[in-house]
N, C-alpha and C positions, 0 to 999 in steps of 0.2 A: 506497500500500499504505499509507502514513503516513496517511493521514484512515480508515483501519480503526483500524490500532492508534489514533491517535489517541480513536477511538469506542468501543473497545476498554477500553480505560485509562478513556474518562470514564464507559460503564457501572458499570465495575467500583467505580468512586468513589465514584457516586450509589448504587448500590444498596447498599453497602456502608455509606453514610450513611442508608440511609432501614430497612436492616435494624435501626440503633443507636437510631433516632427512633423510627420507625413499629411495630417489633416487638417490641424490646426492654423500651424508653422506661425507658430509666434502673432496673427493678428489677433485670437480670442484664446481665453485659457478652456483649457479640455473643460470643466466648467460649464461657462460661457454656451463651445457647441453645442454641447449635450443639451441645457436649455435652450439654446437658436431652436436645433431641432425638434426640441420635446413641442414648440410652439407653433411649428407647421401645423398642427394637427386644430388646432383652436386655440384661443381663450382658457385659461388657467387660472383660478384664486391665487394668492401666492401661499395661504397653504397648503394647497392641493400639491403643490411645484415644491414645497418642502420635501412632502411626505412621501412623495414619485421619488425625488431625487438623492431622497435619503439625507440631509442636510438641515438646519434648525432654521427657525424661519427668520432666524437676524441674515444667517449666513446667505439665504438666499436673497432678503432685500439687500444686500452687498452685491451682489450676483447680477439683480436685478437695476439698479443704479448705476452700475457701470454700463449696463447696455444703452439704459437710459439715456446717458449723459451720452452717447454717439449714437444716437437717433433708431435705436434698432428696436424698442418697444415703447410699448405705451402703457400708463395704469388707466385707470377707469372703475368708480364705482357701481358696485352691483347693483342694480334697481332695488331686487327685494331685500338689500338687505347693508345701510350702507358702513358698515363694518370692515365689508368681503371686501377686497381690490383685486379686482384682475387685470391682468396683465395679457397683451396682445403682442402680435410683430406689428411696425408701423410697415409703410412698402418697402427702406431700404431695410432692414431687419429682415423680412420676407427673403428678400435678393441675397443678401445676405447668408439666412441660412436656407436659403435653396444650394448658394456655391458650395456650403462647406457638409448638405448632404449630397452631393453630386462625387466633392473627391472622399465623403467616405464610401459611395457606394466605390465609382474609382477603383480605393485604394483592397478593400474587401475583396472585389474579384479579380484583384492584382494577386491577392494573394491566394485565393482557391483554386486560379489558374495554376499556381504552384505544383497544387496538389494532381497526384495522374487525375486524370477525365472517368474512371471508371472508382475511384472510391468517393466523388466530390459527394454523390446523394447517401452513403452513411457517412460521409465528414458535417453533411447539416443536420442530416438524422440524428447526431448525437451531443451538435450545438442544441440543435433543443431542447430536446433531452435534457442536459446540463442544464441550461438557462433553467426549464421550470421545475427543475429539482432543488436552486439553488429559490429562485422565485418561493416556493413551498417552505423552504427552510427557513427562510431571511425573514419570516414573519412567526415564527416558532422561539427562534433563536433568542435569549435574554441576556448574553453576556454584556453587556455595556449598559 
């Protein structure tokens, strides 16, 4: 099992570094990159974004502040509850989010193309299984 643990840790670290260097390219942080691409799916409230990305509301607010300073996101009070702040992409933010999403797709495709074609379906299936197991497990762990 130790070998599997080492492989998973190595992959996570390598992919994290790859994401910073090849996708974000120094224009945004990895967290901002994830946030912009998440907002491509529509507006979110700050609490939901914080929960989804597993950061505190304070950390999420700071991330949003940076994106708002660049003109990429807008804040709006929810009509049904003035305490809720909704975050959405501006036109410039949508353009940047699509650029980052395209870089992400291109990078992942490049990686997958280095895997023998016959093995790709199994790799993709295994990734889906690992993702599902991780999502299910993270809601049950209470270690921090």
